N, C-alpha and C positions, 0 to 999 in steps of 0.2 A: 893338610890340616885336619881334614875330616877323618882321616885314618887315625891320627893321633887322638882325637876325641873318642873314637870308638874303643881304642886300646885302653885309654885311661878309664873310661866308664866300665869296661870289662874288669879291670883291676880293682876297682872300687867295689864291685859287686861280689868279689870273691871273699872268702872267709879271711879274717885277719890272721888266723893261726896257720893258715896254709901257705905261708910265704916260703916257697921252696927255691932251690937254686935256679930252676928254670924261670920262675916268676921274677926272681930278683934280676936275672939277666935281662928279661924283657923290660923290667922297670928301668934298668940302666940304659938300655937302648932307647927307651922312651925319653928319659931325661936327656940323653945325648941329642936326640932328635929335637927336643924342645930347645936345648942350648944352641944347636946349630941354626934352628929357625930364628931364634932371637938374635944370633950373630948376623945372619943374613938380613934380618929386618934392620938392625943397627947400621949395617953397611949401606943398605938402601936409603935409610934416613940421612946418613952422612953424605951420600952421593947427591941426594935431593937437596940438601942444605948447601952443598958446594955449588950445584947447578943454579939454585935460587940466588946465591950470592953473586955468581957470575952474571946471571940475568939481571939482577938488581943493579950491578955495576954498569952493565951495558945500557940498561934503561936510563940510569942517571947520566951517562955520557951522551946518549941521544937527546935526553931532555935538556942538557946543558947546551948542546949544539943548536937545538931548536930555540932555546931561550936566547942564545947569543945572536941568532939570525933574526928572531922576531922582536927583540927589544927595540932595535932602531926603528923598525916598521911601526911598532906600537907607540913609540915616542913621537914619531912623525905624525901618526894618525891622531894622537892626543893633541899635538900642536895644531894640526889642521882643524880638528873639531873645535878647539879653543878659539882659533882664529875665525872660523866660518860660522860658529854658533850664533853670534850676534847678527851677522849678515843674514843668515837663514831666518832668524826671528823677525828681522825687519822685512824680509821678503814675504814671509807668511802674514805678517801684519798688513802689509800693502795689499796682498791678495785678498785678505778678508775685507779690507776697506773697499777695494775695487769691486769685490763681489756685492757688497752692500750698495755701492753706487750704481752698478749695473742693474741690480734688482730694482732700485728706486726708479731709475730711468726707464726700465722696462714697464714698470707699473704706470709711470707717467705717460709713456708712449701708448700703453693700452688704454688709459683713460682718454687721451687725446684722440686715438683712433676710434674709440667707441663714440665719443662726442661728435667727431667728424662724420661717422657713419650715421648717427641719428639725425644730424643736420642735413646730410645728403639725402636721406630718406624723406625728411620733411620737405625739402626743396623739390625732390622728384614727385612727391604727392601733389605739391602745389603746381608744378609745371604740368603734371598730368591733368589736373583739374582745369588749368588754363587752356591746354590744348583741346581737351574734351569740350570745353565751353566754346572755344573758337570754332571747332569743327561742327558742333551743333548749330551755332549761330550761322556759320557759312551755309550749312545745309538748309536752314530755315530761310535765309536770304535767297538762296538759289531757287528754292521751291516757290517763294513769293514772287521772285522775278519771272520765273517760268509762267506762273499763273497770271502775273501782271502783263506779260507779253503775249502769252498764248490766247488768253480770253479776248483781248482787244483785236489780236490778229484774226482769230476765228470770227469775231463779230464783223471785222472789216472785210474778211474774205466772204462771209455770208452776205454782207451788204453789197460787195462788188458782184458776187454771183447773182444777187437779186437784181442789181442794176443792169447787169449784162443780160439777164433773162428778160428784164423789162425792155431794154433796148432791142433785144432780138425780136421780141414780140412787136414793138413799134416798127422796127425796120421790116419785120416780116409782114406786117399788115400793109405797109406802104408798098412793099414789093409783092405782097400776097396776091393782089389782083392779077398781076402779070404772071405769076407763078401758076396760079390756079388755071389760067387760060392755057398755059403751056402743058399742064398736066392733062388737061382735057384733050389737047390736040396731039401731044406726043405720047405714044404708048410706052416708051422706054422709061418714063418717070415712074 
């Protein structure tokens, strides 16, 4: 095609009076080439049109096959959807209602657990106070009893030691005269 354009532009640039037999021959060849190219182009377009028609026909056949096979499936699906639509709506409504009930019960359980937790803490604080009071009182009583028993025991022990010492002195004086005489006579004492 490019060659044809070059030849045609060359012809146009020549003088119009200089149409010679050689140029007219070239012009005829050029016109023949253009006619041949147009004929080839027309044949290609006809072939493409025939191919497109065959492809369209085959596409319609495939579409009809698909339609024939899919229509029962679509009708069954449509029937199934029509049949199960209300059931699915009931199920979703029930799920929403169950969700609200579960949320309310969870909030109620949380409130109950919080209340129970606070009461348990209060009771634990109360029991802790009672146990601390009992332990402090027990410690005070134990200390008082130890003092109450220890002091009289110490005093009794002191009294007994004093009595014993007094008895030893008395018994020693009574025996003392005999002892002193033995000491004087016995060098081992």
